[in-house]
Steps between C-alpha positions, in 0.01 A plus 500: 500500500863562565648813385660493143839681477502644161870525506549121560266329247486375146230491235372177618406627842324811382383590147690777319164686449374463851445886527224454239297382796475856629318799352587735781818565701513687829845606617631664812739791441765537777763240479323339196524750218722760674710558808431842624580727195693225304328265260563130530672398180280342238160575667377776282562285189328202653193695617482677171520178307221349703274794411596472137378134525164632588513439884363751737759612753429682834757643725385433870693657777469574868714812471309778669759772431401579145178561313391288198615789275832510661550119466395515154746769414775298680421188296492696171836648588630142518355414151205299626194539273228597760194707543382635838197267510742206514647616822330362808621679813341516848511877503231514223306193623463658851391834351228328297387306808474808718315684236230238522487486884555862610274808477660818354515654854697215655884495524773246493807503730803401300813326650674475160658658196399809289400269219221366719373859548525571122284203419242610751513858365414359156173374631444800723528318823596722805803382697774625738804366676770499224846613576702527819323508842788549742474375853499770767707457820175443680293287260194507736447854390359378163213305657262794523557557130420128433171532688400809325574364160315183573192695596506772243684372193258231391790246460345200329817297401858445605717400206849346544785468248864558485590815691856615537370755760337241710524625875354447841259784448363340188448169669325674797259668252434205292427277806267749658312577179433140472455422863245779563288406199440132429334589173817667374632304203859360548669441160859422400674499163697179587639300784857448364714539819827543324592664170819569299623135513751352442744779585348641814232435763279813478174507709212497264126578530435180693729597780310836547169324468576225751580774755156673457318169486657383823389827679142515375434120504358512146624357176516728187344404179812456284408626143821381330628157428420220617147622525303391177304817521794650303364359175142405590361747242701332221385151601135598549482692175640211306808694378718236671450120505672381814562152352691664214705747702864490632620705803871582505669616814800501735331441835298197582322658802342777280542421126461124500230499765315770301511291190367196688226704661381608157528152342796586278808296413801640682866560405760602752809677371842499677582871444371601844560343845393146425705251288448138392656375831204665685251322272686170568454555874134574459454174304621315807263691732129405529390842620635683193249370253311843465828680406642234268513636132411285208836608317825659580750695275809691592353808318193596323723543196544124490146471347640625163621139448129408482378765266 
C-alpha cells in the first residue's frame, strides 16, 4: 500500500474517523512531541485529546540519558497527561533484563549516562564505568588494570548507551571485557548513529557501539527500537492489540521499522529529519519497503483534524 499523506487528502480518500481503528497509540518523543526542551506546538493537546477519547498512549523512546521518572517529569512540565508506566525507555528495559539474567554478585560495565546507572541502582544491580576515563599519555599502562578487573570483578555484561565521556580507555575496557569472556552479555540501548537532527550532526549511541562491535567481532543485542522486545510484555499480556495500534515517529529506520516489526500501523511525522520528499523517494525504491510508513503528516498535531 502506498503511503497516505494526511496533509494532501480529502474525506473520500480516508474516513474522518479513521483513528477509531486504533485503541493504542505509541509515540516517539524526540523530534515528535518535543525538540530538546521545547515542546512541538499542538502535540500536548493532541495526545491529551487521544487519551480523553479512551485510547491508551505510550511514550516510547531510545533516549538513554534520562530515567523513566525524569522523562515523565519532563512530559508533565510540557502539559502532557502521563504516568510513569506509560514511558517505555531502554534504560529501564535493560535493567529489568539484567535483573533476570545476572546473579547479585555479577557486575555491569557501563559505557553510558548516569541515568543508566540510576535505573540499575533501582534494581540493585552492581555496575561501574560511569563518568570520565581520561586517556593517559601511554595508554598501554591501563592493560594490567583491565586484565585484573576481568579476572576479579565478575563482569557479566557490557552495556552501551550515549556517553559524552566516551574515550579510548573506555573502548579498550569494553572490548577486552567482551573479548576475554564470550559469555559476557553485550547490550545497547539503541543503534541511532546520529542525534540532534536537523540542526547538527551529533554522534549518537550507534557511533560508539559500532566502534566496539568492529573491535570485538560481536554484535550487541539492541534493546531499544526497532527491536520488538521493547513492547513484548504488552503484546504477550494482551494489553496491546497489534492490529489496533498506531506507531508515530520521525525516523523510518527506528520508529517505522519498530512499528512494522510489532505489526502496528505506522505514521511518519515531518518534525524531524525526514520530510514527505524522503517518503516520495522511498516509494520509488524497491528496497525501502520495510521502512515505508502507512501514513505521513507534517506534525503529530495534524491528527487533531481527525479527532
